[in-house]
N, C-alpha and C positions, 0 to 999 in steps of 0.2 A: 680669824685674823691673828690669833696669838702666834701662829707659826712665823709671821713676819717679824717677830721679836726674837727669833732664834738666832744663835751665833752666826749661822750662814749669812743671813741678811745684814746683821749688824756689822760683821767684819768686812763684807764686800762693800757696804756703804762707806765704811771708814777708808777702804782702799781707794774708792773713787774720790773721796774728799782729801786724799793725801796730796794730790797735785797742787791745789790752792795753797796748802801749808808750805810745801816746798818752794813754790813760786814766790811766796812772801819772804821766806827765809833766805833764799839765795839771790844774789845780784847779777849772776852771770846769765842775763837774759837778752843782751844786746843783739845776739844773732837770731833770737826768736822774733825780734821786733823789726828786723830788716824786711822791707817791703819788696815784693817782686814787681814785674812790669804791670801787673794788674792792680797793684795797690794792696795786695794781701800779704800778711806776715806768715811765717811758717806756723806759728802757733794758731793763728786764726784758720789757716788752711786745714790743719790736722783736726782741730775742734769742729770745724764745719763738716768735714768728711765724716767724722764719728757721729755727729748729730743726724746727718742724712741717713747713715746706715741704721741708726736707732729708730728713725721714723719708718724706714722700710720694714724693719723687724716688727715694729708695733702693728703695722697693717697686716702682717702675716701671722701674728701671734694668736694662738687659740685661747689662752688664758692669761691672767695676770702673772702667774708663776712663770709661764713661758716668756713673757715680755721681760720680766725682771732678770731672768737668766741670761737673755740676750743682751740686755742693757749692761749687766755686769761684765760680760765677756768683751763686748765692744769697748766699753769704757776703760777697762784695765789695759787692753791692747793699746788704745790711744795714749793713755798716761805713760805706759812703758816706753813708747816712742819718744814722748816729750821728755821723760826722765833721761833717756839716752842722750838727747841733745843737750841737756843741762849738765849732766855729770854721769859718766858710766858707772861710778860706784853707787850712786843713788839708784840707777836702773837695776843693778844687780841685787841690791837690798830689796827693791820693790818686787822683782821677779821671785825672790826667795819667799817673801811674805805671801805672794799670790799662790805659790806652789804649796806652802804649808796650809793655807786656807782650803785649797782644792783637795788635798789629801785627807785632811782631818775633819772638815766641816762640809758635809754634803747637803744638798738642797732638801729641806724637810718635806715629807710627804703630806699630802692633804688629808686632814682628819676632820670628819664631820658626820652628821646624820646620813645614813646610807641604807638602802634596801638591797644592796648587793650581797649575795651569798659568797662566802669564801670556801672554795673547794680544796680539800687537803689531800685527796688521793683519788686514784682512778675508780675505785669502787664507789666512792661517793658521787663522782661525776656520772657514772653509769646509772646509778640509782635515781639521780635528780634530773639530769639533762636528757638521758636517753629513754626515759619513761614516756610511753605514749599517753595520749589524752584519756582522762578518766571520764567515761560517759556520765557518771553520777554528778560530777561537778559542772552543772550547767549554768549558763548566764541567768541572772535574776530577771533580765528583761530581754529575751531573745529577739524581740522586734527591733531592738536597737543595733543588732549585729550588722556590720557593714559587709562582711564577707565570711568565708569559712574559717577565718582566723579564730572565731569563737569556739571552734571544735578542734583546735590544735594546741598542743603543749609546746610553747615557744620559749626558748632561752637565748639570750645574747650573752656570750661568754667572752670576757676580756682575758687574753693570754698576755702576760707581761713578765718583765724581769726587774728585780730590784735595782740593778746597776744602770739600767737604761734611762737616761734623762728624759727622753720623749715620754716614757711611761709615767714619770713623776709629774710632769707639767700637764699631761692630758687627763690625769686621774679625775680632776674636778668635773670634766665633761661627762664621763661615764657614771659618776655618782649622781650628777644632776639628772641624767637620763633615768637612772634607776628610781630616783625619788619622784620623778614626774610621770613616768609611763608604766611603772610596775602594776600588774594585775595578777589575778590567780593563774591566768594562762600565759602571761608575758612576764618573764622574770629575767633578772640579770645576775651574773656570777663572775667571779674572777679566779684565775688560775695562775699561780706564781711558778713560772718555768725555771726559776733559779732553784727551787726545791723539788720540782717535778719535771726534770728534763726529758723524761721518757714521753711525756705528753706532747712535747715539741716535735718529736719524731712521728708520733701517731698522727698528728694533724699537719705534718709537713710545714713546720714553721722554722725558718732559719733564724737562729738567735745570735748570729754574729753581729758585731757592732756596725758593719757596713751593709747589712742586708736590708735595712729600712723596713723590716717586718714587725718591729716591736713598737707599740703594742699591736697585736692582731685581734680583731673582733670577729667572731663567727656566730652567725645566726643558725640555730638548730630548730627544726620543726619536727616534732615527734621523734626526736633522737637523730635526725638526719641533717647533715650540713646543707644549707640552702644558699647562703651567700657569705662572703667574708670581706673584711676591710683591713688593710689596703686591698683594692681590687687587683685581680690577676688578669693580665692582658694575654689572651690566647695567641695573638698575632706575633708578639715579640717573645712570648713565653717567659715573661718577667712580671714581677709585681710593680704596679704603677707607683711612681713617687708621689707622696702626699705633699702638695705645695702648702696647704693650710688645713688645719683641723677645724673646719667650720661646723659648729653645732647644727646650724640649720641644714646644711648640705648632708651631713651624716645622718641626721634624723630622717631626711627625705630618702636617702639611700636605703635605709632599713625599713622605710615605710612605717615609722613608729606611730605617727598620728592615727593612721588607719587601723593599725593593730591595737592601739590603745582604745579607740572608739568601739571596736568590735568586742572588746573584752573588759571594758571598764566597770561593768556591773558584777564582775566576778568578785568573790570574796578572797582577800589576801590572807596568807597564812598568819596565824597568831604569833606573838613573840615567842611563846613556848615552842611552837613548831619550827620557827626559824632557828632557835637555839639548838634544837635537836639535830637539825640538818647541817649545822656548821661544824 
């Protein structure tokens, strides 16, 4: 929760609260109070529209970070319009403050307990992810195995980029998955494509801002790609647009519950082993 006290959140909150201060300070509000034929004022109409958009974004938000990002964006746009109606100079000052905040104070990344491995190079990726199942590492209770998942080396790898906002606000989902579902045979890792761009080419991931492919999650079984998210539509030969990053739907998409049940009695690597592989 300490990340919500970072300058990004404090400054954006102050930018949202700037409008009430300006509204109290200035007296040029008569045109905002003029009612239309439906009895709404301009101010009420703009504020109601922004609240409606915020509610829609709330329903589609995957995490609190995602919702706050949308709230700040919609709120600042609404206030900029109101500032323009009050005084164009106020609007210019406000837009300048928003620009400075955007350029110098980025949304903080989620930091917390995680069982995700950080892969730093291709050699490490090949050694960890592409390694086949070790027959010696068997389940403690094979009778509990749901399927042949217990005989498979499974990795879910998140390919992300530092600059992509979607990667920032969805990070808590992947970390939660790693903490909840990690076993000896089912593990999670992350690859930063900003520092390893060659891996984007290897796995055919378009890292452009308009591609909607970041983050990409790929499930590997014994070193081979099985499925990826966002899904690829063979009919249109395009990646499907993600309307909402629903934890429940994504867990079902990767069959995480079944994979976890099949391998939950496996022994996780020790802290020393994790340190060596990072």
